C-alpha positions as CSV (number, residue, x, y, z in Angstrom):
1,M,-11.8,1.0,-8.9
2,E,-9.1,0.4,-6.4
3,C,-6.0,2.6,-6.3
4,V,-2.8,1.8,-4.5
5,F,0.5,3.6,-5.1
6,G,3.8,4.4,-3.4
7,L,7.2,6.0,-3.8
8,V,10.6,6.2,-2.2
9,G,12.1,9.5,-1.1
10,N,15.2,10.8,0.7
11,G,15.2,8.6,3.9
12,F,11.5,7.5,3.7
13,A,8.9,5.6,1.7
14,I,5.3,6.6,1.3
15,V,2.3,4.4,0.4
16,V,-1.2,5.6,-0.5
17,A,-4.4,3.6,-0.9
18,D,-8.0,4.4,-1.5
19,S,-10.4,3.6,1.4
20,S,-13.5,2.4,-0.4
21,A,-14.9,-1.1,0.4
22,V,-16.9,-1.9,-2.8
23,H,-18.8,-4.9,-4.0
24,S,-20.4,-4.9,-7.4
25,I,-22.3,-1.5,-7.7
26,L,-22.4,-1.0,-4.0
27,V,-20.0,1.1,-1.8
28,H,-20.2,-0.5,1.7
29,K,-17.9,2.0,3.4
30,S,-15.5,4.8,2.6
31,N,-13.0,4.5,5.5
32,E,-11.5,1.1,5.0
33,D,-7.7,1.2,5.8
34,K,-6.0,-1.0,3.2
35,I,-2.5,-0.3,4.5
36,M,-1.4,-2.6,7.3
37,V,1.6,-2.0,9.6
38,L,3.6,-5.2,9.4
39,D,6.0,-4.2,12.2
40,S,7.7,-1.1,13.5
41,H,9.4,-0.3,10.2
42,K,7.3,-1.9,7.5
43,L,4.0,-1.2,5.7
44,I,2.0,-3.4,3.4
45,A,-0.6,-1.9,1.1
46,A,-2.8,-4.3,-0.8
47,S,-5.5,-4.3,-3.4
48,G,-7.8,-7.1,-4.6
49,E,-10.7,-9.1,-3.4
50,A,-11.6,-8.0,0.1
51,G,-11.5,-11.4,1.7
52,D,-8.2,-12.3,0.1
53,R,-6.7,-8.9,0.9
54,V,-7.6,-9.0,4.6
55,Q,-6.8,-12.7,5.2
56,F,-3.4,-12.7,3.3
57,T,-2.1,-9.4,4.8
58,E,-3.0,-10.6,8.3
59,Y,-1.3,-13.9,7.6
60,I,1.9,-12.1,6.5
61,Q,1.8,-9.8,9.5
62,K,1.5,-12.6,12.0
63,N,4.3,-14.7,10.4
64,V,6.6,-11.7,10.3
65,A,5.8,-11.2,14.1
66,L,6.4,-14.9,14.7
67,Y,9.8,-14.8,13.0
68,Q,10.8,-11.9,15.2
69,F,9.5,-13.7,18.3
70,R,11.4,-16.9,17.6
71,N,14.7,-15.4,16.5
72,G,14.8,-12.1,18.4
73,I,15.5,-10.0,15.3
74,P,13.1,-8.6,12.8
75,L,13.0,-9.6,9.1
76,T,14.6,-7.0,6.7
77,T,12.3,-5.4,4.2
78,A,13.8,-7.5,1.4
79,A,13.4,-10.7,3.4
80,A,9.7,-9.9,4.2
81,A,9.1,-9.1,0.5
82,N,10.7,-12.5,-0.5
83,F,8.7,-14.3,2.1
84,T,5.5,-12.7,0.9
85,R,6.3,-13.6,-2.7
86,G,7.0,-17.2,-1.7
87,E,3.7,-17.5,0.0
88,L,1.9,-16.1,-3.0
89,A,3.8,-18.5,-5.3
90,T,2.9,-21.5,-3.2
91,A,-0.8,-20.5,-3.0
92,L,-0.8,-19.9,-6.8
93,R,-0.6,-23.6,-7.4
94,K,-3.2,-24.5,-4.8
95,N,-5.8,-21.8,-3.9
96,P,-4.5,-18.5,-5.3
97,Y,-5.0,-15.2,-3.6
98,S,-6.4,-12.3,-5.7
99,V,-4.2,-9.7,-4.1
100,N,-1.6,-7.2,-5.3
101,I,0.9,-5.7,-2.8
102,L,3.2,-2.8,-2.3
103,L,5.5,-3.4,0.6
104,A,7.5,-0.5,2.0
105,G,10.1,-0.5,4.7
106,Y,13.1,1.1,6.3
107,D,16.3,-0.7,7.3
108,K,19.2,0.9,9.2
109,E,21.7,-0.6,6.7
110,T,20.0,0.0,3.4
111,G,17.5,2.8,4.1
112,P,14.0,3.0,2.6
113,S,12.7,0.5,0.0
114,L,9.6,-0.3,-1.9
115,Y,8.6,-3.7,-3.3
116,Y,6.0,-4.5,-5.9
117,I,4.4,-8.0,-5.6
118,D,1.4,-9.0,-7.8
119,Y,-1.1,-11.8,-7.6
120,I,1.0,-14.2,-9.7
121,A,4.0,-13.7,-7.4
122,T,6.1,-11.3,-9.4
123,L,8.5,-9.4,-7.2
124,H,10.3,-6.2,-8.1
125,K,12.1,-3.5,-6.1
126,L,11.0,-0.1,-7.3
127,D,11.3,3.6,-6.6
128,K,7.7,4.2,-7.5
129,G,4.8,1.8,-8.2
130,A,1.0,1.5,-8.4
131,F,-1.8,-1.0,-8.7
132,G,-5.5,-0.7,-9.8
133,Y,-7.3,1.6,-12.3
134,G,-5.7,4.6,-10.5
135,S,-2.3,3.4,-11.7
136,Y,-3.0,4.7,-15.2
137,F,-3.0,8.2,-13.8
138,S,-0.7,8.0,-10.8
139,L,2.1,6.3,-12.7
140,S,2.0,8.9,-15.4
141,M,2.1,11.7,-12.8
142,M,5.0,10.1,-11.1
143,D,6.8,9.6,-14.4
144,R,6.5,13.3,-15.0
145,H,7.2,14.7,-11.5
146,Y,9.1,12.0,-9.5
147,H,12.9,12.4,-8.9
148,S,15.2,10.6,-6.6
149,G,16.0,12.2,-3.3
150,M,12.6,13.9,-2.9
151,S,11.8,15.5,0.5
152,V,8.6,14.6,2.4
153,E,7.0,17.9,1.4
154,E,7.7,17.2,-2.3
155,A,6.5,13.7,-2.1
156,I,3.2,14.7,-0.4
157,D,2.7,17.4,-3.1
158,L,3.2,14.6,-5.7
159,V,0.8,12.3,-3.9
160,D,-1.8,15.1,-3.8
161,K,-1.3,15.6,-7.6
162,C,-1.9,11.9,-8.2
163,I,-5.0,11.9,-6.0
164,L,-6.4,15.0,-7.8
165,E,-5.7,13.4,-11.2
166,I,-7.5,10.1,-10.1
167,R,-10.5,12.0,-8.8
168,S,-10.8,14.1,-11.9
169,R,-10.1,11.4,-14.6
170,L,-11.4,8.1,-13.3
171,V,-15.0,7.5,-14.1
172,V,-15.8,6.0,-10.7
173,A,-13.1,7.5,-8.6
174,P,-12.7,6.6,-4.9
175,P,-13.4,9.7,-2.8
176,N,-11.0,9.0,0.2
177,F,-7.4,8.1,0.5
178,V,-5.1,7.2,3.4
179,I,-1.4,8.1,3.3
180,K,1.2,6.3,5.4
181,I,5.0,6.8,5.7
182,V,7.9,4.8,7.0
183,D,11.3,6.2,7.9
184,K,14.0,5.9,10.6
185,D,11.4,6.8,13.2
186,G,9.0,4.0,12.2
187,A,5.9,3.3,10.2
188,R,2.9,5.5,10.9
189,E,-0.2,7.1,9.4
190,Y,0.6,10.5,7.9
191,A,-2.7,11.9,6.7
192,W,-6.1,11.2,5.1
193,R,-7.4,12.9,2.0
194,E,-11.2,12.8,2.3
195,S,-14.0,14.2,0.2
196,V,-16.7,12.0,1.7
197,K,-17.1,11.1,5.4
198,D,-19.0,8.1,6.6
199,G,-21.8,9.4,8.8
200,A,-24.1,7.6,11.3
201,V,-27.4,6.5,9.7
202,S,-30.2,8.4,11.3
203,T,-33.2,6.4,12.4
204,A,-36.7,7.8,11.9
């Protein structure tokens, strides 16, 4: 029951992901961070099979860093999105990754942007997007309340509305979410929305 969504505001982009690591009917942990910092001004949020998600996002992160190391300049957000799409398209015909991605970034020339990349290598630039079962609710909330030029406070209020709707409507809703933001000051963690905390298992 994964939920990943994001939106673009006035000078920033926000991505949100649930933090549940689930297999079959088991919840292994509730604090899994599914949003990776690609570089100083890029975030990649992913959903899908746990192994594919971790392996592919790390692969993209290291190749983005390698490009910057070799050339002395970072990839733009659009270039990183197209590189990611290309790698998914290549893998699709060999050993496909079951992973869906929202890539958010900030560039000095173009400002914030959000890219939607699914497991069959579809690439779209969006103002708002979502993956997973939570997308049924988060997309409808964003369709109703999203507008261009949102402030950070308005965007976080909308994110909280989406999380509340997912928790109240989805039959097996993830309890915890992580929120990250990218703007001119860089990519960083903004907040967690937790209703369950992972505690240490006591031994008798």
